[in-house]
N, C-alpha and C positions, 0 to 999 in steps of 0.2 A: 265740387268738381273731381271727375273718378280721375283715379292717380294715373292709370294707363293711357287716360283720352292724354293730358298733363306730358307725360314721358314725349308722345310721340307726337306732338304739336312742337316741344321742345328742342325733339329731333327733324322733324324737317324744317324747323327755325335756322339750324344752325348748321344743316347738309346744305340749305338757301343760300346762307351768305360769307359760310366758309367755303365750296365749290369744293377746289383739289386740296385746298392748304391756303392758311395765312401766310404769303410769300415777304411779308413785310414783316411779322414777328418772326417766324420762324429763318431770316438770314440774319437778323441782329441781335436778337436777344438770344443771349447762351439757356444750355437746356439744364443747367443748376440755375437759374439766378431765381430770386425771392424775392416778391415784395407784398405790401398791403394798401389798400385801395378800401375807399372809402366811399356808396354810394349816395345821393346830396340832390336833397332837392332844392329846386330852384325857384317856386311857386308856390303861392298857397293851395293847397286840393286836401283831398283822400286818398290814402293809398291803398292803392287793392295790386296784389300780384310778385307780393313777398317773395312765396314760395316758387314761383314760378321761375324769378331771381336766380334762386336756390339751386333748384335744377337746369339751370343752365351749367352752372359752373362746376357742378356736381355731376354731368353729364359728360363734361370733356376732363371732367381728372377728380376723384373720388377723393382722391387728397384734400381738398382743399378745407377751407377752414370758413364760412359764413356763417357771420353771428347778427341775427337780425334784431335790429336797435328800434325801430319802428313794427307795429301789426297792420294785417291787413282792418282799414275802416279808420286808424287811427289817423287826425287832423295832423299837419305838419305844416311849417310856414317855411319861409325862403330859408335856404339853410339848415335844414336840420339835419342830421344824416339819418339815414333810413341802415343803412347794413357797413357792418365791413366781413371786406373779404381778404383772405390773407390766404399768399401759397406759391403755386406758380406762378412767376412773372407771365410767362408762354398766353399760360391759360387765363388770367385776368384779359391780358390784350384782346385775346382771340374769342370772347362770352361775352367780353365788354358790350359792342351791339346790339345783342339777341335780349341781351338782358335785360339793356335801356330801353327799348323797344316795348323787351312785353310788360314790363313796368310803367310805362310812360302813358302807353294805349290803353292800359286797365285803370289807372288811376285816373286817367282822365275821363272815361265814363264814367267811375265812383267817386269823381267830382261833381260831373256836373248833375250826377242823382240826388247824392247831396244835397245839393242848390235849391230842388222841386221840392224834394221830401222836404225839408226848412223850412223853405216858403208856402206850405200850407199849415205849418201848425199854429191853431191846436185840432181844427179839422178829421173828420175822421176819414176821409178819403184816402185812398191807397194810390201810391205812385207805382204806374206798373211799365215793364219795357213791352213793347211788340217782338211781331217777325223780324222789323226792319233790321238784320244783323249782318254782319261781312261772313259769308260761308265759309263753313267748316269752324267758323271761331263763334257759332252763341253759346257754346255753354261756359266759355272764357267771359264773355261781356255780358250773358245773363251772372254769371256767379258776381261781376264786380258791381253789376245792380243789389243784387242783392247784401250785400258787404257794404252796403252805403242806406240801406234804409227803405230800397223798393222792393217790390214784390216783381214775383214773374210772369208772365200772360204763359200761353198756351207754349210750349217747347216746341212741337211738331202737330201737324196733320192727325195726328193717332191722337194727341193726347185727349180734343175737346171737338166738339163741331162745332162748328161756324158758318153761320149762314149769312152770307152775304147777298149785293146786290144780285149779281153774278151768278149764283146759284140760282134764285126765284126765275131769274129770264133764262136760265139755262133749263129746269125743269118745268116750261110754260108759264112761267107767272101766276104759279098756283097760292092759293088762298094763303095767306103766311100760315095760321091755323095749322091747314094740313100737311102743308110741310114740315113744319115742328110734330105733329103726330105722328106723322112717319117715320121718322127718326126717332123719337121717342119707342114706342116699339120693336126698333133696330139694333139700339144699339143704350150699355150703361153708363156714356161717359154725361157730364155736361152739355147743356144747349146754350148755345149765343147765338143771340139775332141783329144782325144792323137791321137797324131804323134810319130814314133823313127826316124825317118827319113828324109829329106830333100826333095826327092821326095813324101813320103805320104804328107806331108806337099806342094808341088806344087798342088798336086791334087785338094788340096781342098781350095787353095786361096783364088778361086771367089765366093766356095760356099756360101750357108749358112745359115752357121755356123758364130758361134759371137765370140769364142774364140778357139785357136786351139793352146794344153799344149804341149808345144814342152818336150817328156820325156828324160830323162839319156843325153842330149847331151852336148856335149864342151861348154865354152863357143866363140869357135871360132865357130861351129855350129851354136849357138845363133845367134849371126853378121849376121853371113850368113840369119838365118830363116830370120833374120827383112829385112835384104837389099833385099831379092824377094820380102815380106809382101808391101814395100816403093813403090820398081818398075811397083808391080802390081794392084797401089795405092787400096789395099785392106781394107775394112772396120773393120778386123776381127784382137782384139787384141792377144796377144801375152804374154803365159805366161810356163817360165822357170822351171823345177821340176826337184828335182831327184840330189840327188848329192850334192848338193848346205851345205856350210857351213860360217860360218864367218872366213874364208880362200880366197875361192873363191868369197865373194859371190859381191864384189863389180867388179869381172870379169864381172858376168853376168850381172851388173844392168849398164854395162858402154857401156854392146852390144846396147842402148837404146828399152828392152822389157818390155815389161808394166808389166806384172805380176811376181814377185816371190813366188812364194808357200815354203815354208821349215817347212813339217813335224817332225822336231827337235823342234818348236816352245814349242809344246805340248810333243810328242812322250817321249824326254831327257833333260827336263828340270830338275836343278839343287834345290834344295829349296835354299831362300833364308835364311840365321841366322837369330833368332831372338829368343830372350828370354822373360821372363812376372818377374821380381826384385819387393820383397818387398819391401817398403822404411817407414813404419808406420802398426800399430796392435796395438788394444786396446781393 
């Protein structure tokens, strides 16, 4: 993640949460009060966002001491201490919710990704995210996916050409090979093409496409597609997408497909339960 982006997100999150001031803390806690607290995991999962939590407290007060005991990508159990924070009591109280929100949010994505990645070992398929992300938080969410062993799909519309049904229909439902050749002449990035039937797949197996996305196909159809690709000795990578869950992802991986993209990594994740507990105040 770009440091500048992280700082902006943290500043915006703090501004949203604090408003014109933390009226509870500022009117109850003495300015000179000092405390020590711990960020504690209340569930098993994969941690992500430790540096963002640090950035929250450091943005509020550069003198805060933040000691991470767990690094991004590490697995935690219920009761594990993620970090210890000490310094101004006001700062700890004011930054608590934003730090936990970011840490819980990203750890939830990392945990979900880890479940998918571990589920398909030792198959060769890579677990990928999609562009089904929270607006303006894509960098954070994709970092969480990478942290847990997943890989990122194209970041934005400029990274790679991806021809879907609506593109084909919008340009007059031309022959798919013609569409691919047109793109190949104009751009230097990779080209991915979406198909929803094996007949469409056969039409472009020897095209100049780099990746073919097998949309909403069953594991049996994906396995057939892999056999067709291998028989054709095509260079094209195959990606399964649509309707893939923890219950069936292993079936898809067993087909020999190269990539499995799962929108649920980011759009349907649950947060990891994390709390902050004060252990000393003076």
